[in-house]
Backbone as CSV, one residue per row, in Angstrom:
resi,resn,N_x,N_y,N_z,CA_x,CA_y,CA_z,C_x,C_y,C_z
1,MET,8.082,16.018,-19.134,9.455,16.483,-19.152,9.952,16.766,-17.739
2,GLY,9.109,17.369,-16.909,9.496,17.662,-15.534,9.805,16.402,-14.757
3,PHE,9.064,15.330,-15.034,9.286,14.051,-14.370,10.676,13.522,-14.698
4,VAL,11.048,13.580,-15.992,12.366,13.109,-16.421,13.450,13.963,-15.775
5,PHE,13.265,15.276,-15.795,14.236,16.186,-15.205,14.429,15.893,-13.721
6,SER,13.347,15.676,-12.999,13.477,15.430,-11.561,14.193,14.109,-11.291
7,LYS,13.993,13.119,-12.158,14.695,11.843,-11.981,16.201,12.025,-12.198
8,VAL,16.578,12.742,-13.252,17.992,12.980,-13.547,18.615,13.823,-12.435
9,PHE,17.932,14.878,-12.036,18.432,15.786,-11.012,18.666,15.052,-9.699
10,SER,17.702,14.263,-9.263,17.870,13.550,-7.998,18.949,12.481,-8.118
11,GLY,19.135,11.940,-9.308,20.200,10.970,-9.508,21.574,11.605,-9.379
12,LEU,21.710,12.856,-9.830,22.985,13.557,-9.747,23.344,13.918,-8.316
13,PHE,22.375,14.398,-7.569,22.649,14.879,-6.230,22.309,13.876,-5.149
14,GLY,21.653,12.818,-5.516,21.284,11.811,-4.530,20.160,12.309,-3.644
15,SER,19.327,11.403,-3.248,18.275,11.748,-2.305,17.830,10.466,-1.638
16,GLU,17.533,10.592,-0.384,17.086,9.428,0.350,15.669,9.096,-0.073
17,GLN,15.447,7.826,-0.341,14.111,7.390,-0.697,13.452,6.754,0.513
18,ILE,12.165,6.965,0.609,11.366,6.333,1.643,10.864,5.024,1.061
19,ARG,11.176,3.947,1.723,10.826,2.627,1.201,9.474,2.186,1.753
20,LEU,8.547,1.915,0.845,7.222,1.438,1.197,6.998,0.063,0.597
21,ILE,6.249,-0.764,1.304,5.809,-2.019,0.711,4.282,-1.988,0.638
22,ILE,3.771,-2.441,-0.500,2.334,-2.575,-0.688,2.036,-4.062,-0.703
23,ILE,1.231,-4.499,0.272,0.857,-5.902,0.329,-0.652,-6.029,0.499
24,GLY,-1.126,-7.220,0.264,-2.542,-7.527,0.378,-2.829,-8.755,-0.468
25,LEU,-4.015,-9.263,-0.355,-4.378,-10.456,-1.111,-4.365,-10.165,-2.605
26,ASP,-4.274,-11.233,-3.388,-4.346,-11.102,-4.829,-5.681,-10.460,-5.222
27,ASN,-5.647,-9.671,-6.260,-6.830,-9.003,-6.812,-7.369,-7.882,-5.924
28,ALA,-6.568,-7.404,-4.979,-7.018,-6.289,-4.131,-6.843,-4.942,-4.826
29,GLY,-5.940,-4.881,-5.817,-5.709,-3.640,-6.542,-4.378,-2.985,-6.245
30,LYS,-3.438,-3.736,-5.692,-2.135,-3.179,-5.314,-1.386,-2.594,-6.514
31,THR,-1.321,-3.346,-7.593,-0.580,-2.896,-8.770,-1.277,-1.715,-9.433
32,THR,-2.590,-1.725,-9.457,-3.339,-0.594,-10.011,-3.046,0.662,-9.205
33,ILE,-2.994,0.534,-7.883,-2.653,1.670,-7.020,-1.237,2.156,-7.319
34,LEU,-0.295,1.231,-7.411,1.096,1.604,-7.684,1.201,2.432,-8.963
35,TYR,0.599,1.962,-10.041,0.746,2.665,-11.308,-0.120,3.914,-11.399
36,LYS,-1.179,3.972,-10.631,-1.946,5.222,-10.559,-1.100,6.290,-9.863
37,LEU,-0.375,5.891,-8.822,0.519,6.817,-8.126,1.734,7.183,-8.986
38,HIS,2.278,6.182,-9.681,3.502,6.383,-10.451,3.270,7.166,-11.744
39,LYS,2.246,6.782,-12.503,2.014,7.381,-13.819,0.753,8.230,-13.890
40,ASP,-0.017,8.235,-12.801,-1.304,8.925,-12.763,-2.228,8.448,-13.875
41,GLU,-2.172,7.157,-14.136,-3.087,6.560,-15.100,-3.372,5.123,-14.690
42,VAL,-4.468,4.626,-15.193,-4.821,3.230,-14.926,-4.157,2.386,-15.995
43,VAL,-3.374,1.420,-15.559,-2.650,0.535,-16.451,-3.283,-0.844,-16.360
44,GLN,-3.490,-1.469,-17.503,-4.018,-2.831,-17.504,-2.995,-3.744,-16.836
45,THR,-3.405,-4.465,-15.806,-2.460,-5.276,-15.047,-2.806,-6.758,-15.151
46,VAL,-1.832,-7.562,-14.825,-2.001,-9.015,-14.693,-1.556,-9.361,-13.285
47,PRO,-1.935,-10.517,-12.766,-1.496,-10.876,-11.415,0.035,-10.776,-11.286
48,THR,0.458,-10.140,-10.209,1.890,-9.951,-9.978,2.497,-11.236,-9.459
49,VAL,3.479,-11.733,-10.187,4.245,-12.890,-9.733,5.597,-12.338,-9.318
50,GLY,5.838,-12.290,-8.027,7.043,-11.671,-7.509,6.720,-10.274,-7.026
51,PHE,7.278,-9.257,-7.694,7.063,-7.887,-7.247,7.195,-6.906,-8.396
52,ASN,6.685,-5.713,-8.181,6.925,-4.548,-9.024,7.542,-3.499,-8.106
53,VAL,8.446,-2.724,-8.617,9.023,-1.639,-7.819,9.118,-0.394,-8.694
54,GLU,8.666,0.723,-8.139,8.689,1.995,-8.861,9.052,3.103,-7.884
55,SER,9.588,4.183,-8.425,9.818,5.393,-7.642,8.629,6.314,-7.847
56,VAL,8.105,6.807,-6.763,6.960,7.710,-6.796,7.345,8.954,-6.021
57,THR,7.154,10.119,-6.626,7.427,11.375,-5.942,6.099,11.982,-5.517
58,TYR,6.028,12.323,-4.245,4.823,12.941,-3.704,5.255,14.015,-2.720
59,LYS,4.806,15.240,-2.951,5.148,16.368,-2.081,6.662,16.507,-1.909
60,ASN,7.392,16.411,-2.983,8.848,16.532,-2.999,9.545,15.424,-2.214
61,LEU,8.835,14.382,-1.866,9.444,13.220,-1.230,9.489,12.091,-2.240
62,LYS,10.565,11.366,-2.205,10.730,10.272,-3.147,10.502,8.954,-2.418
63,PHE,9.547,8.202,-2.912,9.207,6.902,-2.343,9.661,5.806,-3.288
64,GLN,10.272,4.790,-2.729,10.551,3.569,-3.474,9.456,2.592,-3.037
65,VAL,8.560,2.269,-3.960,7.366,1.507,-3.624,7.476,0.084,-4.180
66,TRP,7.423,-0.875,-3.275,7.500,-2.293,-3.619,6.110,-2.896,-3.539
67,ASP,5.592,-3.330,-4.657,4.286,-3.964,-4.776,4.533,-5.469,-4.837
68,LEU,4.099,-6.168,-3.785,4.378,-7.602,-3.680,3.163,-8.419,-4.082
69,GLY,3.413,-9.479,-4.853,2.329,-10.360,-5.292,1.557,-10.925,-4.112
70,GLY,0.251,-11.085,-4.278,-0.603,-11.486,-3.167,-1.189,-12.882,-3.239
71,GLN,-0.764,-13.678,-4.216,-1.278,-15.043,-4.294,-0.830,-15.835,-3.070
72,THR,-1.609,-16.826,-2.718,-1.337,-17.648,-1.528,0.100,-18.153,-1.514
73,SER,0.597,-18.624,-2.646,1.945,-19.193,-2.700,3.038,-18.148,-2.520
74,LEU,2.729,-16.866,-2.739,3.733,-15.800,-2.640,3.766,-15.123,-1.279
75,ARG,2.701,-15.221,-0.514,2.619,-14.490,0.760,3.732,-14.834,1.749
76,PRO,4.186,-16.093,1.833,5.293,-16.373,2.766,6.573,-15.601,2.431
77,TYR,6.706,-15.145,1.194,7.915,-14.433,0.777,7.844,-12.934,1.054
78,TRP,6.685,-12.440,1.499,6.581,-11.018,1.821,7.660,-10.604,2.798
79,ARG,7.941,-11.472,3.784,8.902,-11.104,4.835,10.298,-10.818,4.288
80,CYS,10.593,-11.316,3.100,11.901,-11.048,2.490,12.063,-9.575,2.114
81,TYR,10.973,-8.828,2.057,10.999,-7.438,1.620,10.775,-6.449,2.761
82,TYR,10.576,-6.924,3.972,10.273,-6.043,5.102,11.454,-5.190,5.539
83,GLN,12.646,-5.745,5.480,13.819,-5.057,5.997,14.012,-3.697,5.317
84,ASP,14.332,-2.709,6.101,14.610,-1.348,5.651,13.377,-0.598,5.139
85,SER,12.193,-1.151,5.354,10.974,-0.437,4.965,10.673,0.642,5.997
86,ASN,10.062,1.724,5.534,9.688,2.825,6.415,8.206,2.836,6.757
87,ALA,7.406,2.144,5.946,5.965,2.078,6.187,5.378,0.945,5.354
88,ILE,4.157,0.575,5.723,3.450,-0.509,5.055,2.124,0.028,4.536
89,ILE,1.810,-0.328,3.295,0.470,-0.075,2.759,-0.173,-1.440,2.581
90,PHE,-1.285,-1.648,3.270,-2.035,-2.898,3.157,-3.310,-2.592,2.390
91,VAL,-3.521,-3.310,1.295,-4.669,-3.057,0.433,-5.670,-4.193,0.583
92,VAL,-6.925,-3.832,0.805,-7.996,-4.823,0.849,-9.019,-4.495,-0.229
93,ASP,-9.613,-5.528,-0.762,-10.706,-5.397,-1.715,-11.977,-5.241,-0.894
94,SER,-12.507,-4.043,-0.841,-13.682,-3.744,-0.015,-14.911,-4.549,-0.414
95,ALA,-14.942,-5.023,-1.641,-16.105,-5.752,-2.135,-15.969,-7.270,-1.948
96,ASP,-14.813,-7.736,-1.485,-14.564,-9.179,-1.329,-14.800,-9.601,0.115
97,LYS,-16.074,-9.662,0.503,-16.426,-10.023,1.879,-15.996,-11.443,2.223
98,ASP,-16.005,-12.322,1.230,-15.674,-13.729,1.477,-14.231,-13.939,1.920
99,ARG,-13.340,-13.045,1.533,-11.924,-13.240,1.884,-11.422,-12.246,2.922
100,MET,-12.307,-11.510,3.557,-11.883,-10.539,4.567,-11.204,-11.238,5.746
101,ASP,-11.651,-12.437,6.108,-10.991,-13.185,7.186,-9.560,-13.556,6.809
102,VAL,-9.353,-13.927,5.556,-7.999,-14.265,5.087,-7.123,-13.015,5.120
103,ALA,-7.680,-11.888,4.686,-6.929,-10.622,4.729,-6.542,-10.293,6.167
104,LYS,-7.466,-10.487,7.090,-7.185,-10.224,8.511,-6.049,-11.119,9.001
105,GLN,-6.081,-12.397,8.664,-5.025,-13.324,9.090,-3.671,-12.911,8.528
106,GLU,-3.630,-12.549,7.260,-2.360,-12.144,6.644,-1.840,-10.843,7.255
107,LEU,-2.743,-9.929,7.540,-2.347,-8.673,8.181,-1.763,-8.957,9.561
108,GLU,-2.422,-9.797,10.341,-1.927,-10.139,11.681,-0.566,-10.821,11.625
109,LEU,-0.384,-11.749,10.692,0.921,-12.422,10.542,2.017,-11.414,10.223
110,MET,1.734,-10.495,9.311,2.727,-9.505,8.926,3.073,-8.595,10.096
111,LEU,2.057,-8.168,10.850,2.303,-7.236,11.951,3.116,-7.855,13.086
112,GLU,3.187,-9.177,13.143,3.980,-9.861,14.166,5.463,-9.933,13.816
113,GLU,5.816,-9.647,12.585,7.205,-9.754,12.139,8.063,-8.656,12.773
114,GLU,9.231,-9.032,13.231,10.156,-8.122,13.907,10.555,-6.934,13.027
115,GLU,10.787,-7.170,11.738,11.275,-6.128,10.835,10.289,-4.984,10.628
116,VAL,9.009,-5.217,10.930,8.011,-4.166,10.712,7.436,-3.614,12.011
117,LYS,8.011,-4.014,13.128,7.511,-3.535,14.420,7.524,-2.010,14.455
118,GLY,6.396,-1.437,14.791,6.282,0.000,14.945,6.130,0.803,13.667
119,LEU,6.260,0.175,12.507,6.129,0.933,11.258,4.691,1.409,11.073
120,PRO,4.519,2.613,10.530,3.164,3.096,10.237,2.472,2.169,9.234
121,LEU,1.175,2.020,9.420,0.371,1.146,8.573,-0.743,1.962,7.933
122,LEU,-0.708,2.047,6.615,-1.746,2.717,5.841,-2.584,1.627,5.188
123,ILE,-3.871,1.596,5.491,-4.760,0.605,4.891,-5.592,1.307,3.834
124,PHE,-5.512,0.796,2.616,-6.358,1.284,1.535,-7.494,0.298,1.350
125,ALA,-8.716,0.724,1.647,-9.914,-0.073,1.406,-10.334,0.228,-0.029
126,ASN,-9.820,-0.554,-0.959,-9.966,-0.300,-2.389,-11.324,-0.771,-2.913
127,LYS,-11.616,-0.363,-4.108,-12.823,-0.732,-4.860,-14.090,-0.164,-4.231
128,GLN,-13.950,1.023,-3.657,-15.105,1.692,-3.069,-16.105,2.146,-4.129
129,ASP,-15.708,2.105,-5.388,-16.609,2.468,-6.473,-17.605,1.355,-6.795
130,LEU,-17.415,0.165,-6.228,-18.326,-0.951,-6.477,-19.500,-0.908,-5.509
131,PRO,-20.684,-1.267,-5.980,-21.869,-1.172,-5.104,-21.816,-2.088,-3.882
132,GLU,-21.107,-3.193,-3.962,-21.043,-4.128,-2.835,-19.886,-3.836,-1.868
133,ALA,-19.221,-2.711,-2.054,-18.096,-2.350,-1.185,-18.572,-2.165,0.252
134,GLN,-17.788,-2.697,1.179,-18.102,-2.541,2.597,-17.738,-1.138,3.066
135,SER,-18.397,-0.706,4.105,-18.148,0.614,4.679,-16.841,0.594,5.473
136,GLU,-16.400,1.782,5.831,-15.184,1.909,6.636,-15.318,1.154,7.958
137,SER,-16.441,1.326,8.642,-16.619,0.662,9.942,-16.681,-0.857,9.797
138,GLU,-17.266,-1.349,8.716,-17.299,-2.804,8.485,-15.897,-3.362,8.278
139,ILE,-15.069,-2.625,7.565,-13.703,-3.091,7.297,-12.850,-3.003,8.558
140,VAL,-12.981,-1.913,9.300,-12.251,-1.775,10.566,-12.600,-2.952,11.481
141,SER,-13.853,-3.289,11.545,-14.302,-4.407,12.379,-13.799,-5.748,11.838
142,ALA,-13.950,-5.971,10.541,-13.541,-7.246,9.940,-12.044,-7.502,10.099
143,LEU,-11.249,-6.450,10.022,-9.793,-6.587,10.162,-9.335,-6.416,11.608
144,ASP,-10.270,-6.110,12.507,-9.982,-5.901,13.929,-8.877,-4.851,14.117
145,LEU,-9.006,-3.758,13.406,-7.963,-2.731,13.418,-7.831,-2.025,14.760
146,HIS,-8.901,-1.958,15.529,-8.820,-1.281,16.828,-7.924,-2.032,17.817
147,SER,-7.583,-3.270,17.505,-6.680,-4.015,18.395,-5.212,-3.660,18.144
148,ILE,-4.932,-2.897,17.100,-3.549,-2.506,16.788,-3.166,-1.351,17.709
149,LYS,-2.228,-1.611,18.598,-1.840,-0.613,19.608,-0.386,-0.150,19.488
150,ASN,0.437,-0.893,18.751,1.879,-0.632,18.765,2.391,0.149,17.557
151,ARG,1.490,0.831,16.860,1.902,1.592,15.680,0.781,2.548,15.287
152,GLN,1.144,3.554,14.511,0.125,4.438,13.956,-0.475,3.760,12.737
153,TRP,-1.772,3.856,12.607,-2.434,3.301,11.439,-3.616,4.186,11.051
154,ALA,-3.995,4.079,9.795,-5.163,4.785,9.295,-5.723,4.013,8.118
155,LEU,-7.035,4.086,7.975,-7.717,3.445,6.863,-8.343,4.528,5.990
156,PHE,-8.138,4.393,4.694,-8.724,5.319,3.735,-9.498,4.535,2.695
157,LYS,-10.723,4.972,2.452,-11.535,4.375,1.395,-11.023,4.923,0.069
158,VAL,-10.722,4.026,-0.875,-10.164,4.463,-2.149,-10.807,3.719,-3.318
159,SER,-10.660,4.312,-4.458,-10.947,3.659,-5.730,-9.706,3.876,-6.579
160,ALA,-8.913,2.829,-6.755,-7.671,2.963,-7.515,-7.950,3.372,-8.954
161,ILE,-8.995,2.832,-9.519,-9.311,3.137,-10.915,-9.675,4.613,-11.079
162,LYS,-10.415,5.161,-10.142,-10.796,6.573,-10.217,-9.755,7.494,-9.584
163,GLY,-8.824,6.917,-8.812,-7.811,7.721,-8.139,-8.319,8.382,-6.868
164,GLU,-9.491,8.028,-6.423,-10.090,8.663,-5.249,-9.501,8.111,-3.959
165,GLY,-9.154,9.012,-3.050,-8.675,8.636,-1.732,-7.177,8.387,-1.627
166,LEU,-6.500,8.211,-2.734,-5.064,7.902,-2.698,-4.254,9.077,-2.148
167,ASN,-4.545,10.284,-2.620,-3.808,11.460,-2.135,-4.022,11.673,-0.649
168,GLU,-5.249,11.470,-0.178,-5.524,11.631,1.245,-4.707,10.634,2.070
169,GLY,-4.603,9.411,1.583,-3.793,8.409,2.270,-2.323,8.787,2.311
170,PHE,-1.812,9.292,1.194,-0.405,9.694,1.163,-0.166,10.934,2.011
171,GLU,-1.146,11.828,2.086,-1.019,12.989,2.982,-0.803,12.508,4.417
172,TRP,-1.615,11.546,4.832,-1.489,10.994,6.181,-0.107,10.378,6.364
173,LEU,0.335,9.625,5.376,1.621,8.936,5.476,2.773,9.934,5.580
174,VAL,2.728,10.975,4.768,3.776,12.002,4.821,3.803,12.652,6.202
175,ASP,2.641,12.969,6.737,2.573,13.577,8.074,3.156,12.651,9.139
176,VAL,2.871,11.374,9.028,3.342,10.402,10.027,4.855,10.198,9.918
177,LEU,5.351,10.133,8.705,6.782,9.874,8.517,7.625,11.110,8.837
178,LYS,7.080,12.314,8.643,7.745,13.577,8.977,9.197,13.646,8.494
179,TYR,9.353,13.370,7.222,10.693,13.473,6.627,10.943,14.854,6.131
């Protein structure tokens, strides 16, 4: 009931939303993260064709979260959603060592885009609940994150299904955005 009330209340008085985009390769867990944040439950998902968008309230801040499909054919269209974004969430599948190079390439391409220059970058290393998940240092190295100098970034190990690490990542994001 409180959720419904807050939606109606903010609609009456208006409130600025912080626009976030969630990107990453297909099967990284972007949609699972979105709905865990939005509904605080795990929702059975199918591959996203296009995008999902939801409003998420965290610490009295309202986020408009755009979850963009990660299939190879959809990645060139990510740039259509960059404009007016306040931050980027990049999700990697920590257990998918075979595609970490592809994730690195897509991350580098996105970071070169003019519309996202300087935006904070939150990396969720998802699927940490799996035994084959890579460590934080392995992912930082594989994605060459230490070479990122023109923006604030942070990596958080998460399990979208268990909800672990998501709040810590959003805490960092709220601190960085300072709204």
